C-alpha angles and dihedrals in degrees: 000000000000090000088053090053091050089051092054091053090046091055093047086054094050089049090054090055099262105119113175137159108246129190121193132241092009091050096202122148141186108237095240092168090062090056091050093048092052090048096062097043111121115261109226118226126200109236114231130207134182095235125080123263120258113271127237111261125247094215134011129196109199121207125186094272109008139026136228109222121199118197137185117204138169107218136185118223114237139166112292129207097275094048097260124117123246143116131284124221126186120214127192121263091254094053124112110222096193085070093054116126120191129196117176119197091227133022127014138273113262102171138349130197138162140202139182115257134176110282120250103214118231131217097273092050092043091051093049091049088054092049090049094048091049093047093046092050090050090049089053092052090049091047089051092048090050092052091047089054092049089049090053092047089052089050092055097039093052105041096146101231100175095132110031132130122241091254093050088048091052090052095045091046091056094045093048091051091050100046101035093056092052094042093052088049088051092048091053092051093048094046089055092051091048089053090049089050090048092054091046092048090051093046094051091045089054090047092051090048093052093042095057097032094240091282129112096201135063132198130263118204122196116198120190114208132200124212093000131135127246090263118050133185109219128194114191142166135197142170117255120200124207092047131095148112141262125207119233122191135197123191120184113188119214103185091173089058099038095235146099125224104223120197121183120187136169124225101212125197128175133178104189091122090241140078115255098229116204093332124163102252121200128174123219120210096205115133121251096253117032123166116220098204130057115255118273112273107228121207119250107229120181115200147095113332112261134174107281122227109201112215113230108244119215115260107277112254115249125234103303121204127198119213100268118217117263109284116252122225114272138175117301093239115085110268125188114227121186111225111184108291099355138047127235127206111212109210099180127231115346139164110227117188124222121254095003123101113231137186120230121187113237108171134359117177145131122255117206109217143153117246128218138162120252120211129182100180095179084072104030143340096247128113116215122214105240133191111203105208123201112171122200092238134024115269129204105213116167122225113273142139116292133194116214121206134177117212088340095311118119111238099169152307131250141142124293136186135161133195106169139018102286135063141141117239114203119206102182136268125314110216091205092064120058141169112198120190118205128185108232099177142359119187135173125190148129126279140171133047112346086346096287092154134060120215137194125195129196126189126186141167121210115206115209114200129186114189093174123109093237135051119273131200108231126195112197115195127194126172114251107236112244123207108231093198132047090235093057115091121198122194126181134191126183137171112238097026117238127219120242124234128211089253090060100254128138111227130192117195108194136160116222118209120232108294085354134149133205131178128216118202116209129183130183124190120189123184130183141166110292094242098046116107100226125202104207093195131219091054093281 
């Protein structure tokens, strides 16, 4: 009777599409579903083309969102599609053939044309496809094993014991407890493995997409040469989309040593479909969008107001790039070279794989700098550790993500960029150094002859506290109030007196003794015509 109940459950499983070979009482099964799943997986075929594959570049200049590739190749002249003789060059799918610059060592260029052709996948793409195929098949096997386990759990959970004796019930209960426990544990382990394979498949799919640039075709360029021998040496360059670099910075403050450890790395990604083998790699700091022409200079006309018809300006030209000359060999250490309006970091010869992001070191050095605490008590009572960097020479460091540490401990991340030689680096608030601003008095009233003006007076004290066992330099900043009307007058009085900066800020630069305290008094008086509705700003 129990065997017939099991048979009914098995038949239901088959009807649901879960056909498995089961054996009672061992309850073992070959995961037939896994075999079926693997049998229907797509078989990847490598596309073929009559043209040659793109060659690895000799030098690459990486911009934030594209790359300039420079290649050297020896080519044989052959008959072209129109009957003329010339050479054929293949470019990656993401290349822009309109940016191609050809320089033959002999002869002259008579004509150049290009067309899309089916891509011949190179070794990096083929390897990624093979890895994706292996992972997909393994995932199919694991999926089948999981479904087989769930079917066996269903078999034991629904055994249809409507008409069984007490003795049979005791035997079935013992078997169910034994088998269900092990099956549920197996389902958990198989499920974890399935999740890991799902993540691995997704990762390889993304790498494959990046490696071939999302395209299944490449460019074939046909160049007709005049007065050229059968074998021609060709130097050429072109712009490649889908490739670029992102700057990453790490600043580790060492206040006790009076210096900051600066690490500058580049995260590089390229989608040419081929590995760049031993190519000269350079990083260009030019921003993503740069206009080549100065803005249009509009006329200044003064007269009666008329409806204005805005002239539609031509679309701003994007960042143009001239084919740079082939890069000459330089020292292996990264060197910054200024090229017109942007800087280039030469990283020397590197191998950059297709489809995989990689980090390359650019600069690692110590910056000697004084440390101060910066406080802006009108906003909060905290004092922020600040490195006041002044470099010997200007630097061009493009904007990127930076990690900030103090004595090796991470305090936060934010954006960083530098164009020049001076900057302030902030490393977070120090709870042992504070600047607390307290409003002592706020008064309004009338002043002047027959009370023709209104006035408002604020008086604060700013208490500076250093609870550290050593002296600290503290910079306190407060905005200088600005009148927004010629009839509004502003007067200030402070002790000690601050200095005023060009950006209209009051700055106090003080040194606090160990566990010391100091107080700044600050008063602002505003007067305006009595009938003027004055906005005093800042919610004051």
